[in-house]
N, C-alpha and C positions, 0 to 999 in steps of 0.2 A: 504495500499500498504505501502510495506518496506519502511524504509528510510536510507539513507547512513550515514556514518558517516562524523564528521568533515576533516579527515583524508584522504577520500574518492578519492580525488581526484589524492594522490599519491599511498595508495593501491591499485586501481583500475588499473593504470599502471605496477605494478609491478606484481599483480596477474598472472603469466604464464598460471597457471594450471586452473583458470576460476572455482574455484574450491570455492563457498561461501557457508556458512550456517546463518540460524537466530539466532538472539540473542537479546532479548528485542525490538523486532518490527524493527533491523536492521539486516543489511546483513554486515557478514564479513568475513575476509579469512579464509577457512579451513586451504588451506596450499597457498603458493606462487609456490613455484616449483612444478613439476609434483609429487614428493611425499614428506612428510614431514620430511625426514633421517636428511637432513644439519641442517633443522630449529631446530630440536630438539639438535642435537647435539650441536650445537652452543651455547644453552642456558648455557650448561656444561661446555663450554670450551673457549667462548668468550662473545658475549653480543648479546639478542635477542630482537627486537623492537617489541611488541606487540599494537595493538589499542585495547583499552578498553572502549573507550568511552561511549559503550550502558548499562553498569553502572548506574543504579538509581543513583540521587545525589539530596540531600537537606540540604539547609543550615537551619541553627536553629539557631534564635538569638533573643535576651532580657533577662530581669532581671531572668526570670526562664526558660532559655534555659536549664540550666544544670539539674534542677529540674524535668521538661519535659522528659529527656533522660535518666534520673537516673531513673525513674519510668517507661520504656519500654523496656531497655537492663538489664541484669543480671549481669554487670559488674558497678564497683564504680565509676561514671561518674562524681559526684561531687569530687572526689580525683585526677581526671587528671587534668595535667598539661598543660598551656600553651604550645603548640607546639608537645603534645602526640597523638598518634594514639592508640585507642583499637579495638582490634576483638573482635567481641561478637554476640553470638545469641540473640534474641528475643521471647518471648512466649506469648499463650493465658494464659487466667486465669487457665487453668486446667494444665499449665506446660508443653507445648508442643511445639516444635519450630515454627514457623512462618518464621524464612528467619535468617539469618546471613551475617555479612558485617561489615563493619569498623564507626568507630567516630571517630572524629579530632577535639580536642579544638584548633583551629584558634585565638581563641581571649577570653578573659576571660568570656564572652557572647554568643561569635558565635562559630558554633561546623558545621562541616560536616558531614553528616550521608552517607556512601553508603550501598546499597541493592541489592541484585539480582533480586529482584521483587518489583512492585509497592507498597510503604508503606506509600504516602502523606495522604492516609484519617486515617490511622491509628495512625498516629502523629497527625493529626488534632483531630480526636475524643476523644484521651486523653489529648489534651490541653487544655479542658474545664476551663475556671475561671484563666489560668494561664499567664502572662504578657509576651506573647513570640511569633515571628513571623515565618510563616515555608512558606521557598520558595522553588518550585522544581526548580533546578537548572540543571535536566540532559542533557536539549538541547543546553544549553548556555554554559558548562563546557567540554572541548576536555581534555582526559588524554590517555596517553600512559604509558605502561609499559616496563623497560629497564631490564632485567635479564640477570646474567650470570659474570661469575668474572673479567671481564674487564669493567662494571658497572659502577664502582665508578671511575674508568680511566679515560672515557668518559665525566662523568658529571665533573670532578676536572679540565678538561681541558677547560672545558668551565664555569668553575670559579664559580659554587656549590659550597655549603659549606659543609663542611662533616657533618653526620647527625647518632646519636646512632639509635639502632633497635627499629622501630615502634616509630621513632620521625619525624616530619617533619618539615618544613623552607622556607620562601618567598627567591627568588632569582630571577636573572636576566640572562636569558642564550643568549648571543648574542643579548641584547637589549629588548630581551622578557621576561614580566612580567610572573612567574610561581611559583608554590607551589610544593615543592619536599617532599615526602615520603618514608619513607626505609621501605616500605612495596612490597608484591608481593604473586603469586601465584605459585612459582615454587618451593621453598625450598631452594633456590640459595641466593646470594647475589645478591641485585634487588632494586630496585626505581620506583615510580611511580611520572610520571610528571602531572600536573594538569595546565591547562590555559585556558585562553577566545577562546571560538570556532573560533574566527576571526584571532586568532594568531597559528592556527595550523600547516597550512602547514609552514611556516616557522619555526615553533618549530620542524618538522619532519624534516626539512632540516637541520638544525643546528644539531639535533642529527645524523643525519646519514651524514654527511660529519664529524662532529666530530669523529665518530667511524668508518669509514672506514678504518685508520692506526689500527683499533684494532679488526677488523674481524665482525664487526655488519653485523647484517641480520634481515628483516624483517622477523616473526614468526606467523603462524597461530596458531587457536583453537586445530589443532591433534597434533602438536610437545608441547602447554602448556596441554592438554590433561595427556601423558604421564607424564610429568614433577610433574602434580601436585597429581598424582596416587604414582611417587616416594617418594612426600614429605608428602604424608597420609593425604591429604587435600580434605576435602567432598565438593559435588558438588550439589548442591539444584536438585529437580525432577532427579536426578541420582539414589544418595545415600539417602538418604532422601526424603520424600516426605512432603511440607510445611503444616502446621496443616490446614491453609484456604483450601487445595486441598485434603486432607484425606476425603476419601468414608467411612471409617470404621475405626473403633478405632483400630486395628492393624496396620494399616498406619503410624500412630502417633507416634513421638519420641520426647524424652527430651534431652535436653542436658546432662546428665547424659547418656542417651542409644548413645549420638553419641559423647563420649570420649571428653566431653568437661566442665568435673565437674570444670576444674580449672578456669573457666569462670563464673562459679555463686558463688555471694558474697552473702550469706545467713548473713552477719552480717551488710546488707543494711536494713533498719528498714521496708521497703516495695518497692516492682515493682511487675509488674505484671507477675502471676504464683508463686510469693513466697510461699503463704502456701504447692501449692501442691509440690514444689519442696524439700521443709522442709520435708514433709512426704516420698518424695520418697529417701532422703539422708536417714532417720531412718532405711527404711525395705530395701534399696538396689535398682539398677536399674535389670528389668527384663532379659534387652537386652545390649550387649557392643559392640563398633564398632572397629574394630580388623584389623591386617595386617595379611594375609596371602599369604604362599609362596609355592608353588608348588613342588614337589620331581622332580628334571629333570629325574632321574632313571625310576623313574614310569611312568612319560610319556612318555618316552621313548619305552619303554617294551609296552605300549598299544599300540604305531601306527607301530613297529616292526612285532605285531602279526596280522596285515593284508598286511606286505609287505611295510610301508611305512617308508620313513625318518620321524623324527620327524616335525609338522608345527606348526609356533608360528602366533599367529595373526598381522599382519602388522602394526594395529593400537591399541590404545585402546578401549577394548568394554567396552559397558555402555548397561547391562542387569543384570536380575535375574540369578541367577545361582546355584541351590542347594549344601549344604555343609551336611556332613553327621559325627555324632561322634558315634563309635561304632556299626554302622550298621543301626541309625534314625537320619532323618534329624535334623539337631542344630541349622540351620540358612541358610544365602543365600549370596552370594557375589554382588556388584552392580555395580562393574566395577574391569578392570585388563587389564594383557596384558603383554607383552615383556619389559624388562626394558635392551635397549640395553647399557647403562653403568654398570648397576648392574650384567648382563646376568643371570638375574632370572625372572621368570615367577610369579608376585605379581598381588596380589587384595585386595581390600578394602573389607570388610563383617561384616553384622550382625550377631552375635552370640548369643545365650540364654547363660546366665552368666557362668552356671554351665560349660559350654563348651569351655570358652572366654581364660581362663588362657596362657600366653605365655607357648610356647611348646607342649600343646595339638594337639593332633595328629586327623587329621580331611582326608576327602576327599572329593574331588572336583567335579563334574560332566561334563564331559568333552566329545563331540561328536567326534568319531572318524570315518571314513567315513560309516556316516549317522545312525551308533550307538551309544547309550548311554552307556558309559564306566564310570570309577571312577579314579583320579589320588589321588595318595598321597598327602598329603596339612600338614602343620605344621600353628599355631598361632604363630605369631611374631611379635616384638615391632615395633609399628610406631613411627616416620617416618622410611620408608626404607633406604632414604636419606637424612642425614644431615650434611652438609659440616660444616666446624666450621668459614669458611669466612663469613656465613650469618647471625652472630650476631656479627663478629670480629669490 
């Protein structure tokens, strides 16, 4: 049976669309209004409030907590400061990505790990012989994401402390004890707020009340999907297949193939997958995860040929779409759509390394009036949208 989040009492009353989707065994709003358009625009112009409680969350504590996490993930956890948050993938012994998420250092010997999929067994299996306690707190911690240019003003009005990018702190918002991290999944100025589930409804009410003057709106997954594509952020089981679920070798991806080389610290003496990743770095990855921009004139021409105005997707799509270079298939896009802010048709894609350089001319398969056509496209730098306020 699907579960509801700690905020469901509020989100259900606001969900006029009755459009829900599954996320990690829970139901969350696809959109609150009949369309997601205003919810998307509020991310970029004011502040959007997302219920992100279905994330898997683990508390790792003890003398060897840092050692365990440093063994599992590719980042250097031992050097993380108290109050620092690390975005990181973690791999199997062949150097293929199992999952990606965050590791937050709450205290010297206390960490919180978030992930898209269950990872309790993986943590426990690798903790043998270490002085560490691992607790699954996915159900007991409620989480909200406040994203947009007005996000800081709203939190400041509630007495939140200033935070640098990917840093976190404890705070009290109208008497509610919370932890606030300057993180998110929109590529914009944003924060995530973590609290005990019994405080969920009062926390929601406090944020909505304080945000009313700033134009806050609750937003669903459809709006978030467009924003995360603009930000060049990948989604598990959409943009990559986790190693545990890959059926054949060609479905596997390494951090280098997912544009996550910056997260791989080969200076660490030991972590799972290190030997395989060291070898891959020496010879170079076979694939690259890149941004794609479709040429408008080419797209318009394909529709004009059948007497139609150009049709654009109303929501972000998630599917495999072939990409061609010099007439041969060079890769595939995995998610994309129309960016209302950038006024561009964009996509995230896997390309063979020889065709992945920025500026490479491509063609992307497009279905026009039931017929498969090819529109001109170009490899571009990610992220597509990267406002200075995100890190300011």
